[in-house]
C-alpha positions in Angstrom: 104.3 143.0 130.2 100.9 144.6 131.1 101.8 145.7 134.6 104.0 148.7 135.1 105.0 147.8 138.7 106.3 144.6 140.2 103.6 143.1 142.5 103.8 140.3 145.0 102.2 138.0 142.5 105.4 138.0 140.5 107.1 136.1 143.3 104.2 133.7 144.0 105.2 130.9 141.8 102.1 131.1 139.6 101.2 132.5 136.2 102.7 135.9 136.8 106.0 134.4 138.0 106.2 132.1 134.9 105.5 135.1 132.7 108.3 137.1 134.3 110.7 134.2 134.0 109.9 133.3 130.4 109.3 136.8 128.9 112.1 138.7 130.7 114.7 136.4 132.2 114.7 133.6 129.6 114.4 136.1 126.8 117.6 137.8 127.9 119.6 135.0 129.5 118.6 132.2 127.2 120.9 129.2 126.8 120.3 125.4 126.5 121.0 124.7 130.2 118.8 127.5 131.7 115.7 126.9 129.6 115.5 123.2 130.8 114.2 124.8 134.0 115.4 121.9 136.2 115.8 122.2 140.0 119.6 122.3 139.4 121.8 123.0 136.4 124.0 120.2 135.1 127.3 121.7 134.0 130.7 120.4 132.7 134.0 121.7 134.0 137.5 120.6 133.3 140.3 120.5 135.8 140.7 122.9 138.8 137.7 125.1 139.3 137.2 128.5 141.0 133.9 129.2 142.8 132.7 132.5 144.2 129.5 134.2 145.5 128.5 137.8 146.1 125.5 140.0 146.9 124.8 143.4 145.6 122.7 146.1 147.5 124.1 149.3 145.9 122.3 152.6 146.4 121.5 154.1 144.0 120.8 151.2 141.7 121.6 153.3 138.6 124.8 155.4 138.5 127.1 157.0 135.9 128.7 154.1 134.0 126.5 151.3 135.2 123.7 149.8 137.4 123.2 147.0 139.9 122.8 144.5 137.1 126.1 145.3 135.3 127.8 145.5 138.7 126.6 142.0 139.8 128.1 140.3 136.7 131.3 142.3 136.7 131.8 141.7 140.4 131.4 138.0 140.2 133.3 137.5 136.9 136.1 139.6 138.2 136.5 137.6 141.4 136.9 134.5 139.2 139.3 136.3 136.9 141.5 137.4 139.8 142.2 133.7 140.5 143.2 133.1 136.9 139.8 131.5 136.0 137.7 131.8 133.0 134.1 132.6 134.1 131.7 130.0 132.7 128.6 129.5 134.7 126.7 131.8 137.0 123.6 131.7 139.2 121.5 134.8 139.9 118.9 135.5 142.5 116.7 138.6 142.6 115.1 140.0 145.7 112.7 142.6 144.4 110.7 145.1 146.4 107.0 145.2 145.6 106.3 148.4 143.6 109.6 148.5 141.7 109.0 149.9 138.2 109.0 147.1 135.7 110.9 149.3 133.3 113.8 149.6 135.8 113.9 145.8 136.2 114.0 145.4 132.4 116.9 147.8 132.2 118.8 145.9 134.8 118.2 142.5 133.1 119.3 143.9 129.7 122.4 145.3 131.4 123.2 141.8 132.9 122.7 140.2 129.5 125.1 142.7 127.8 127.8 142.1 130.5 127.5 138.3 130.3 128.3 138.5 126.6 131.5 140.5 127.4 132.6 137.8 129.9 131.5 135.0 127.6 129.6 133.4 130.5 126.2 132.0 131.0 123.5 132.2 133.7 122.3 128.6 134.1 120.1 128.8 137.2 118.5 131.4 139.4 115.6 132.5 141.7 113.2 135.4 142.1 111.6 136.6 145.3 109.2 139.6 145.5 108.9 140.9 149.0 106.4 143.5 150.5 107.3 147.2 150.2 109.9 148.2 152.7 111.4 144.7 153.1 114.3 145.6 150.8 115.3 148.8 149.0 114.1 148.4 145.4 116.2 145.3 144.4 119.0 143.2 145.8 120.9 140.7 143.6 122.9 137.6 144.6 125.2 135.9 142.2 127.5 132.9 142.3 130.0 131.8 139.6 132.3 129.0 138.7 135.1 128.9 136.2 138.0 126.7 135.0 141.4 127.8 136.2 143.6 128.9 133.3 146.6 129.9 135.4 147.3 128.2 138.7 149.0 129.4 141.9 147.8 133.0 141.9 147.5 133.9 145.6 147.9 136.8 148.0 150.4 134.5 149.9 152.9 134.4 147.0 154.4 137.9 147.1 158.1 138.2 147.8 160.5 141.2 148.3 161.4 142.6 144.9 158.0 141.8 143.3 156.5 144.9 141.6 153.0 146.2 142.3 150.9 147.4 139.4 147.5 149.1 139.2 145.5 148.5 136.1 144.0 152.0 135.8 143.1 155.2 137.8 141.6 154.5 141.2 138.6 155.6 143.2 136.1 156.2 140.3 133.3 153.9 141.5 133.2 155.2 145.0 133.4 158.8 143.8 130.5 158.3 141.4 128.2 156.7 143.9 129.2 159.3 146.5 128.3 162.1 144.1 125.1 160.6 143.0 123.9 159.9 146.6 124.5 163.4 147.7 123.3 165.2 144.6 126.6 166.5 143.2 126.7 166.8 139.5 129.6 165.1 137.8 130.4 163.7 134.4 132.8 161.1 135.7 131.8 157.5 135.2 132.3 154.4 137.3 135.1 152.1 136.2 132.6 149.2 136.5 133.4 146.5 133.9 134.3 142.9 133.4 138.1 142.5 133.5 138.5 139.1 131.8 140.0 140.5 128.6 142.8 142.2 130.5 143.6 139.2 132.6 143.5 136.9 129.6 146.0 139.1 127.8 148.4 138.9 130.8 148.1 135.1 131.0 148.6 134.6 127.2 151.7 136.8 127.3 153.2 134.5 129.9 153.4 137.1 132.7 154.5 135.5 136.0 151.5 136.7 138.1 152.0 136.3 141.8 148.7 137.8 143.0 145.7 139.7 141.6 142.8 141.3 143.3 140.1 143.7 142.2 140.1 146.7 144.5 136.5 146.9 145.5 135.4 147.8 149.1 138.4 149.4 150.9 140.1 150.2 147.6 143.8 150.1 147.0 144.6 150.5 150.7 142.7 147.4 151.7 144.2 145.2 149.0 147.8 146.2 149.8 147.3 145.7 153.5 145.7 142.3 153.0 148.6 141.3 150.8 151.3 142.6 153.2 149.7 140.5 156.0 149.1 137.4 153.9 152.7 137.3 152.4 154.4 138.7 155.5 156.1 141.5 153.5 156.0 145.3 153.5 154.8 147.1 150.3 156.2 150.5 149.4 154.3 152.6 146.9 155.0 156.0 145.3 152.4 158.6 145.6 153.3 160.2 142.3 152.9 156.9 140.5 149.3 156.2 141.7 146.9 157.3 138.9 144.0 159.4 140.2 141.8 161.6 138.0 141.3 165.2 138.7 137.6 164.6 139.1 138.1 162.0 141.8 140.6 164.2 143.6 138.0 167.0 143.5 135.2 164.9 144.9 137.4 163.5 147.6 138.3 167.1 148.7 134.6 168.0 148.9 133.7 165.0 151.0 136.9 164.4 152.9 137.7 160.9 151.5 141.0 159.3 150.6 141.1 158.1 147.0 143.1 155.0 148.0 140.2 154.0 150.3 137.4 154.3 147.8 135.9 151.3 146.0 136.6 150.3 142.4 134.6 147.9 140.2 136.8 147.7 137.1 140.3 148.2 138.5 142.7 145.5 139.8 146.0 145.3 141.5 148.7 143.0 140.3 151.9 141.6 141.8 154.5 140.3 139.4 158.2 139.4 139.4 160.4 142.4 138.7 161.6 141.1 135.3 158.0 140.9 133.9 156.7 144.2 135.4 157.3 146.5 132.4 155.8 144.0 130.0 152.7 143.6 132.2 152.4 147.4 132.4 152.6 147.7 128.7 149.9 145.1 128.2 147.5 146.9 130.6 148.2 150.2 129.0 146.6 148.9 125.9 143.3 148.7 127.8 143.8 151.9 129.9 146.7 154.3 129.5 146.6 155.0 133.3 148.0 151.6 134.2 151.1 152.0 136.3 153.8 150.3 138.3 153.2 152.0 141.7 155.7 150.2 144.0 157.2 147.0 145.2 157.3 144.5 148.0 160.2 144.9 150.5 161.2 143.4 153.8 158.9 144.3 156.6 155.2 144.1 157.5 153.6 147.4 156.6 152.2 149.4 153.6 154.3 152.5 153.2 153.5 155.5 151.0 156.5 157.5 149.7 155.0 161.0 149.3 155.8 163.5 146.5 157.8 165.4 149.1 160.1 162.5 149.8 158.7 161.7 153.2 157.1 158.4 154.1 154.0 157.3 156.0 152.1 154.2 156.8 148.9 153.3 154.9 146.5 151.4 157.2 143.4 149.4 156.5 140.4 151.7 156.2 138.5 151.9 159.5 134.7 151.9 159.9 132.1 151.9 157.1 133.3 154.7 154.8 130.4 154.5 152.4 127.7 151.8 153.0 126.0 150.0 150.1 128.8 150.8 147.6 128.2 147.5 145.8 
């Protein structure tokens, strides 16, 4: 592309728009459905279908371990995977601020393309808007996705006393990375941002009796467990010593006064399974990340309870207020 900056002309529907779509978007997202360039994509799905949508406004748009493009695909595909679905077709819409460096947009698009391959999914339709400087901050992305259900009856309403709670890896990485980047703190730690389809598929193929799954994004582990406790009318007791948290995340939380369990994740999910299959599920997840851990179980009651390393117990409530805006 000749221009080094995105101008309003790229959103005007004329020559510049067509050039952007064909030379950047089609080049990176090319598939037989997308390049037909119809007003709507015609797709084929078999059986029950999961459908989700999400918007991404993260600041900064580039961070250790990812960018807003990778995040948009991981976020949408993971929402489908958490319902036992195989992500298949996605839509994507870009809201781009006039003056964005074309090089930055190109990096984001290439990152999207790379993550789509990992998920074995396709973008089949989309939209581009370029708005005057100041109307958005650099770039916002909206994605929607559909996928065929591979395992039915995964729900936050299924959890019973005795079911085990498992976390797929160490928590709090994404929130910590964004926090550090935003406030100029040097750190080598990377976000956990990634597509989780492979892990979920391994659990399904192994025949694990999955009661519930959820990716621990905004509100982190605390939010997921509280939502589950309310939805299933159970208490959930977790052990502090079993919750995997890296030393780097602990250090950043001490600096900024945050609780790791409240911080967002973008490649970490929580799993509820029957007791008899918990160890097997943990072993499967450890093949992807050795920090996977059974952290507790559902019991009679209505609260989330943390059993501390000192043997005492305290309630874990839903995070209050906006801990860290524009985290995803």
